[in-house]
N, C-alpha and C positions, 0 to 999 in steps of 0.2 A: 503494498499502497504504499510505503513512504516513498522508496524507488519510482512508482508510476508517479506518485503527487510532484517527485520532484522533476521527474520529466521534462509534464505536462509541463509545467511553470515555467522550466528552461526554453521551451517549445514556445511557446506563446509569448517571451520575451522576446526569443528570435524572431518571430513573424512582427511584433509591434515594431521592432529595430529594422526590420528591413533585412536580415540577414537568410528570415528561410522564408520559403514562398511554397503555399499550398496550389494543388492541383484544383480543389473547391474548396468556399469557403467554411471552415469547420470552428465552431462552439469552445473553444475549450475547454469554458467553465461548464457546459453540457457532461463532456469528458469526464471532467474534475467529479460531477456529480454521480456520473452511470458509474465508477468505478466501487464507489462508497457499497460496503458490506450488505446494506440493507440494500440497495437497489440491485445486486446480483446474484442477493435472497431468493427476491421477490422475481428477479427473469427467470431460475432456475428453474421454482417453483418448489424446492425443498431446500431443509437447510446443506450447506455445503461446511466441512472442514475446510482447516485453514489451508492444507496442500488446495482442495479443492478450488477454493476462493482467489487464490494465487494464478490458477490455472483459469479458470472463467475471466478472470481481473486482464491477463493478459488476452488470452478468445477477444474479450471485447473490445479493447484498443484495437487489435487486429483488423476488426471489424471496420472498426468506426473512423479511425485513424484514415483522412484521403491520403493518396502521393507526395511526399515532401522534397523541394528541390532547396540545395543554396541557390544565392542569388550573385 
């Protein structure tokens, strides 16, 4: 969770500074909310243990993040 939030914060800073360009616009705050434990548990419709949460978080980010390009 901590690593994902750090990554998304750095991504947001890179986009704001013009260092990273997204192929499609993506609201990073939506991703930050989507990786929260309660939201992942709701999407899975069952309780998840720590390992399953980490796997669900990674899968969520892979599916929701657009292609990124350095400027």
